[in-house]
N, C-alpha and C positions, 0 to 999 in steps of 0.2 A: 624263296625261303626268306623268312624274316631275319633270322640270326645266322650269319655265316662266319666261317673261320674260327678263330680262337674264342670269341664271345659265345658262339653257338656251342662249342665244345664245353665251355665252362657251364653254360646253362644246362646242357644235357647231363653233366655230372651232378649238378645240384638237383636237377629234376629226378635223376635216378636215385639219389640219396633220399629225396622226399618220398618217392614211391616205395622204397625199401622200408622207410619208417611207417608209412601208411599200411603196408601189408604185414607188418610185424616181423619182417625178415631181418631188420637191422639189429634186433635184440641178440641175435646169435653172434654177431661180430661187430660190436660197437666201435672198437678202435679202428678197424679197417675202413668203415664207412666215414668216420671222422676225417681220416686221411684223404678219402676220395672227395669229400665236400670241400676240404681245404684246397685240393688240387683244382676243383672247379672255380674257386675264388681266384686262384693264381692265374688261371686261363682267362678269366674275365678281365683281370688287371692287365694281362699281356695284350689282350685284344683292344683294350681302351686306348693304348698308345697310338693306334692308327688314326684316331679322331682327336687326340689331344694336341691340337695345333696352336693353341693360344700362346704358348711360350716359345714357339718356333723361332722368332727373331732373337730370343735371348739364349737359347740352348741349341746347339748344333743337332742336325738330324742324326748323326752317327751316335750321339749319346742316347737319343730316344730309342734307336734300334738296339743298342746295347742293353738298355734296361728292359726292353721288350723281350729280347733273347734270354736275359737272366730270368724273367718271370716265366717264360715258356719252359725253360730248363727245370725250374723249381716245380712247375705244374706237372711236367712229365715224371719227374722223380717222385713227387708225392702220389701221383696216380699209380705208378708202379708199386710203390710200397703199400698203398691202400689195397690194390688188387691182390697182392700177395697175402696181406693180412686177412682179407675177406675169404679168399680161397682156403687158406690154412685153417682159420677159425671155424669155417663152415664144415670142412671135411673132418676136423678133429673133434668137434663138438657133437657128433652124431651119437 
């Protein structure tokens, strides 16, 4: 697999949003898909801390892990809100 972990999850969310836009499904619940795309960006940010080692001598490893956990938490929160918005707006807009 090319992308693993949090980066892969972020790319999957962004790819899903792009497919929804391409298939015109995103028009039904624009706000929810925006939240899901933002969650994908947060997951990519969280996954990038595993390779961001250039500042390791200057910043402790626990700080990097803390920031990564913060971005993961924000990603999951935004994904949950986005999924709820998409489900609600899709079911109500019938």
